[in-house]
Short mmCIF file of the C-alpha atoms (twelve columns), coordinates in Angstrom:
data_MODEL
# 
_entry.id   MODEL 
# 
loop_
_atom_site.group_PDB 
_atom_site.id 
_atom_site.type_symbol 
_atom_site.label_atom_id 
_atom_site.label_alt_id 
_atom_site.label_comp_id 
_atom_site.label_asym_id 
_atom_site.label_seq_id 
_atom_site.Cartn_x 
_atom_site.Cartn_y 
_atom_site.Cartn_z 
_atom_site.pdbx_PDB_model_num 
ATOM 1   C CA . MET A 1   -39.330 16.946 -0.337  1 
ATOM 2   C CA . ILE A 2   -41.291 20.207 -0.390  1 
ATOM 3   C CA . ARG A 3   -40.197 20.800 -3.986  1 
ATOM 4   C CA . GLN A 4   -41.482 17.379 -5.004  1 
ATOM 5   C CA . ILE A 5   -44.829 18.115 -3.407  1 
ATOM 6   C CA . LEU A 6   -44.939 21.520 -5.138  1 
ATOM 7   C CA . SER A 7   -44.065 19.890 -8.452  1 
ATOM 8   C CA . LEU A 8   -46.812 17.325 -8.042  1 
ATOM 9   C CA . THR A 9   -49.243 20.100 -7.118  1 
ATOM 10  C CA . VAL A 10  -48.390 22.039 -10.286 1 
ATOM 11  C CA . VAL A 11  -48.780 18.896 -12.390 1 
ATOM 12  C CA . ALA A 12  -52.107 18.144 -10.717 1 
ATOM 13  C CA . ALA A 13  -53.311 21.704 -11.357 1 
ATOM 14  C CA . VAL A 14  -52.357 21.459 -15.009 1 
ATOM 15  C CA . THR A 15  -54.067 18.078 -15.295 1 
ATOM 16  C CA . ILE A 16  -57.221 19.446 -13.676 1 
ATOM 17  C CA . ALA A 17  -57.143 22.422 -16.030 1 
ATOM 18  C CA . VAL A 18  -56.819 20.071 -18.991 1 
ATOM 19  C CA . GLY A 19  -59.807 18.100 -17.760 1 
ATOM 20  C CA . ALA A 20  -61.888 21.246 -17.291 1 
ATOM 21  C CA . GLN A 21  -61.711 22.370 -20.910 1 
ATOM 22  C CA . GLY A 22  -64.763 23.042 -23.040 1 
ATOM 23  C CA . PRO A 23  -68.067 21.259 -22.843 1 
ATOM 24  C CA . GLU A 24  -67.347 18.817 -25.634 1 
ATOM 25  C CA . PRO A 25  -65.344 15.679 -24.716 1 
ATOM 26  C CA . ARG A 26  -64.064 15.361 -28.276 1 
ATOM 27  C CA . VAL A 27  -62.543 18.865 -28.066 1 
ATOM 28  C CA . ARG A 28  -60.999 18.100 -24.668 1 
ATOM 29  C CA . GLY A 29  -59.404 14.939 -26.029 1 
ATOM 30  C CA . MET A 30  -58.059 16.746 -29.067 1 
ATOM 31  C CA . LEU A 31  -56.597 19.562 -26.944 1 
ATOM 32  C CA . TYR A 32  -55.005 17.048 -24.600 1 
ATOM 33  C CA . LYS A 33  -53.340 15.264 -27.536 1 
ATOM 34  C CA . MET A 34  -51.996 18.551 -28.887 1 
ATOM 35  C CA . ASN A 35  -50.730 19.678 -25.481 1 
ATOM 36  C CA . ARG A 36  -49.384 16.348 -24.272 1 
ATOM 37  C CA . GLY A 37  -45.805 17.246 -25.197 1 
ATOM 38  C CA . VAL A 38  -45.972 20.496 -23.233 1 
ATOM 39  C CA . ILE A 39  -47.399 18.702 -20.216 1 
ATOM 40  C CA . GLU A 40  -44.694 16.026 -20.398 1 
ATOM 41  C CA . ARG A 41  -41.962 18.681 -20.584 1 
ATOM 42  C CA . LEU A 42  -43.553 20.428 -17.618 1 
ATOM 43  C CA . VAL A 43  -43.321 17.233 -15.599 1 
ATOM 44  C CA . GLU A 44  -39.728 16.650 -16.747 1 
ATOM 45  C CA . GLN A 45  -38.770 20.202 -15.757 1 
ATOM 46  C CA . SER A 46  -40.382 19.745 -12.353 1 
ATOM 47  C CA . VAL A 47  -38.401 16.565 -11.778 1 
ATOM 48  C CA . GLU A 48  -35.177 18.221 -12.977 1 
ATOM 49  C CA . SER A 49  -35.826 21.259 -10.813 1 
ATOM 50  C CA . SER A 50  -36.345 19.086 -7.749  1 
ATOM 51  C CA . LYS A 51  -32.746 17.853 -8.078  1 
ATOM 52  C CA . THR A 52  -31.525 21.209 -6.734  1 
ATOM 53  C CA . PRO A 53  -33.803 21.619 -3.710  1 
ATOM 54  C CA . ASN A 54  -31.636 24.190 -1.936  1 
ATOM 55  C CA . ASP A 55  -30.757 26.401 -4.900  1 
ATOM 56  C CA . HIS A 56  -33.935 28.336 -5.577  1 
ATOM 57  C CA . LEU A 57  -32.261 30.712 -8.022  1 
ATOM 58  C CA . LYS A 58  -31.116 27.823 -10.210 1 
ATOM 59  C CA . ARG A 59  -34.603 26.335 -10.003 1 
ATOM 60  C CA . ALA A 60  -36.176 29.648 -11.027 1 
ATOM 61  C CA . ASP A 61  -33.802 29.819 -13.984 1 
ATOM 62  C CA . THR A 62  -35.041 26.423 -15.229 1 
ATOM 63  C CA . TYR A 63  -38.429 28.012 -15.924 1 
ATOM 64  C CA . HIS A 64  -36.932 29.962 -18.837 1 
ATOM 65  C CA . LYS A 65  -36.815 26.791 -20.926 1 
ATOM 66  C CA . LEU A 66  -40.497 26.098 -20.200 1 
ATOM 67  C CA . LEU A 67  -41.508 29.655 -21.029 1 
ATOM 68  C CA . LEU A 68  -39.691 29.341 -24.339 1 
ATOM 69  C CA . ASP A 69  -41.544 26.084 -25.030 1 
ATOM 70  C CA . PHE A 70  -44.904 27.697 -24.237 1 
ATOM 71  C CA . ASN A 71  -43.909 30.584 -26.505 1 
ATOM 72  C CA . LYS A 72  -43.373 28.198 -29.424 1 
ATOM 73  C CA . GLN A 73  -46.586 26.283 -28.765 1 
ATOM 74  C CA . ILE A 74  -48.732 29.406 -28.440 1 
ATOM 75  C CA . ALA A 75  -47.193 30.874 -31.607 1 
ATOM 76  C CA . SER A 76  -47.937 27.641 -33.459 1 
ATOM 77  C CA . ALA A 77  -51.531 27.547 -32.201 1 
ATOM 78  C CA . ARG A 78  -52.074 31.193 -33.223 1 
ATOM 79  C CA . THR A 79  -50.646 30.551 -36.689 1 
ATOM 80  C CA . GLU A 80  -52.991 27.597 -37.108 1 
ATOM 81  C CA . GLY A 81  -55.963 29.662 -35.881 1 
ATOM 82  C CA . LYS A 82  -56.593 27.356 -32.904 1 
ATOM 83  C CA . THR A 83  -57.989 29.871 -30.427 1 
ATOM 84  C CA . ASP A 84  -59.181 27.152 -28.022 1 
ATOM 85  C CA . ARG A 85  -55.629 25.850 -27.771 1 
ATOM 86  C CA . VAL A 86  -54.180 29.355 -27.316 1 
ATOM 87  C CA . ALA A 87  -56.600 29.932 -24.434 1 
ATOM 88  C CA . GLU A 88  -55.827 26.580 -22.847 1 
ATOM 89  C CA . LEU A 89  -52.053 26.982 -23.142 1 
ATOM 90  C CA . THR A 90  -52.260 30.490 -21.713 1 
ATOM 91  C CA . GLU A 91  -54.309 29.211 -18.788 1 
ATOM 92  C CA . HIS A 92  -51.715 26.501 -18.090 1 
ATOM 93  C CA . LEU A 93  -48.923 29.039 -18.422 1 
ATOM 94  C CA . THR A 94  -50.596 31.442 -16.011 1 
ATOM 95  C CA . THR A 95  -50.977 28.638 -13.460 1 
ATOM 96  C CA . LEU A 96  -47.333 27.692 -13.928 1 
ATOM 97  C CA . VAL A 97  -46.153 31.272 -13.400 1 
ATOM 98  C CA . GLU A 98  -48.408 31.993 -10.416 1 
ATOM 99  C CA . LYS A 99  -48.043 28.684 -8.587  1 
ATOM 100 C CA . GLY A 100 -44.553 27.625 -9.676  1 
ATOM 101 C CA . LEU A 101 -42.311 30.395 -10.931 1 
ATOM 102 C CA . ALA A 102 -43.398 33.241 -8.630  1 
ATOM 103 C CA . PRO A 103 -43.074 31.223 -5.380  1 
ATOM 104 C CA . THR A 104 -39.721 29.802 -6.531  1 
ATOM 105 C CA . LEU A 105 -38.420 33.262 -7.432  1 
ATOM 106 C CA . ASP A 106 -39.620 34.561 -4.059  1 
ATOM 107 C CA . LYS A 107 -37.622 31.820 -2.321  1 
ATOM 108 C CA . ALA A 108 -34.637 32.724 -4.512  1 
ATOM 109 C CA . LYS A 109 -35.018 36.327 -3.376  1 
ATOM 110 C CA . ARG A 110 -34.817 35.254 0.252   1 
ATOM 111 C CA . GLN A 111 -31.838 33.038 -0.575  1 
ATOM 112 C CA . VAL A 112 -29.845 35.798 -2.261  1 
ATOM 113 C CA . GLU A 113 -30.714 38.414 0.332   1 
ATOM 114 C CA . GLY A 114 -28.464 36.376 2.556   1 
ATOM 115 C CA . GLY A 115 -25.556 37.148 0.226   1 
ATOM 116 C CA . SER A 116 -25.072 34.204 -2.146  1 
ATOM 117 C CA . ASN A 117 -25.747 34.758 -5.862  1 
ATOM 118 C CA . GLN A 118 -27.056 38.271 -5.271  1 
ATOM 119 C CA . ASP A 119 -25.503 39.455 -8.555  1 
ATOM 120 C CA . GLU A 120 -27.222 36.677 -10.548 1 
ATOM 121 C CA . PHE A 121 -30.761 37.292 -9.303  1 
ATOM 122 C CA . PRO A 122 -31.510 40.409 -11.411 1 
ATOM 123 C CA . THR A 123 -30.277 38.682 -14.576 1 
ATOM 124 C CA . VAL A 124 -32.375 35.554 -13.999 1 
ATOM 125 C CA . LYS A 125 -35.455 37.626 -13.209 1 
ATOM 126 C CA . ARG A 126 -34.901 39.972 -16.167 1 
ATOM 127 C CA . ASN A 127 -34.645 36.994 -18.563 1 
ATOM 128 C CA . LEU A 128 -37.833 35.430 -17.189 1 
ATOM 129 C CA . VAL A 129 -39.785 38.696 -17.392 1 
ATOM 130 C CA . ALA A 130 -38.502 39.305 -20.932 1 
ATOM 131 C CA . GLN A 131 -39.783 35.884 -22.010 1 
ATOM 132 C CA . LEU A 132 -43.150 36.610 -20.387 1 
ATOM 133 C CA . ASP A 133 -43.266 39.905 -22.323 1 
ATOM 134 C CA . VAL A 134 -42.727 38.003 -25.576 1 
ATOM 135 C CA . LEU A 135 -45.551 35.650 -24.654 1 
ATOM 136 C CA . ILE A 136 -47.892 38.523 -23.803 1 
ATOM 137 C CA . LYS A 137 -47.195 40.200 -27.152 1 
ATOM 138 C CA . GLN A 138 -48.417 37.034 -28.867 1 
ATOM 139 C CA . LEU A 139 -51.903 37.542 -27.445 1 
ATOM 140 C CA . PRO A 140 -53.187 40.759 -29.049 1 
ATOM 141 C CA . ASP A 141 -56.499 39.137 -30.029 1 
ATOM 142 C CA . GLU A 142 -56.981 37.348 -26.705 1 
ATOM 143 C CA . PRO A 143 -57.784 40.060 -24.111 1 
ATOM 144 C CA . ALA A 144 -58.742 37.679 -21.283 1 
ATOM 145 C CA . ALA A 145 -55.689 35.470 -21.753 1 
ATOM 146 C CA . ARG A 146 -53.458 38.517 -22.100 1 
ATOM 147 C CA . ALA A 147 -54.821 40.109 -18.904 1 
ATOM 148 C CA . SER A 148 -54.386 36.852 -16.988 1 
ATOM 149 C CA . LEU A 149 -50.789 36.448 -18.116 1 
ATOM 150 C CA . GLU A 150 -50.029 40.124 -17.428 1 
ATOM 151 C CA . GLY A 151 -51.297 39.638 -13.868 1 
ATOM 152 C CA . ALA A 152 -49.017 36.619 -13.423 1 
ATOM 153 C CA . LYS A 153 -46.082 38.599 -14.861 1 
ATOM 154 C CA . ASP A 154 -46.802 41.441 -12.409 1 
ATOM 155 C CA . LYS A 155 -46.446 38.968 -9.537  1 
ATOM 156 C CA . VAL A 156 -43.024 37.930 -10.820 1 
ATOM 157 C CA . ASN A 157 -42.014 41.525 -11.503 1 
ATOM 158 C CA . ALA A 158 -42.941 42.548 -7.944  1 
ATOM 159 C CA . ILE A 159 -40.305 40.200 -6.491  1 
ATOM 160 C CA . THR A 160 -37.250 42.393 -6.026  1 
ATOM 161 C CA . ILE A 161 -34.103 42.516 -3.964  1 
ATOM 162 C CA . PRO A 162 -32.510 45.662 -2.574  1 
ATOM 163 C CA . GLU A 163 -29.875 47.049 -4.892  1 
ATOM 164 C CA . LYS A 164 -26.266 46.504 -3.872  1 
ATOM 165 C CA . LYS A 165 -24.535 49.591 -2.542  1 
# 
């Protein structure tokens, strides 16, 4: 139940962010049309993730697919010279990482500290951080977006478990 509420909160935050774009309604509508697929996949992932409410590590791992999707969309927007879209996608991605991925990974940390899946946690986290690094490298001309995403990545990177002895 908590996961469903969190999922709805993330979706609501993304929707609010979409609605808060630029001063021109025409631009907002155009950006929404371009980003609709990403938003729909975000909702689908949230629903899919909620099917494993007690396995936080598995839920954290589902974010990799979304990060890959954002990677493709941001790369496409950069290639097309759509800086407004790059900024908007990066803002959505930062919200997703800070309000979705980081809290889920933190719960996974607490789950594995109890013993189950402790060997899998570093691999899942390493893969997620690597994908965030790829995304950050795509933003050399976007210092604000890059800094925001780096801050979100730092939150994920700070979630660690004690090494096994």
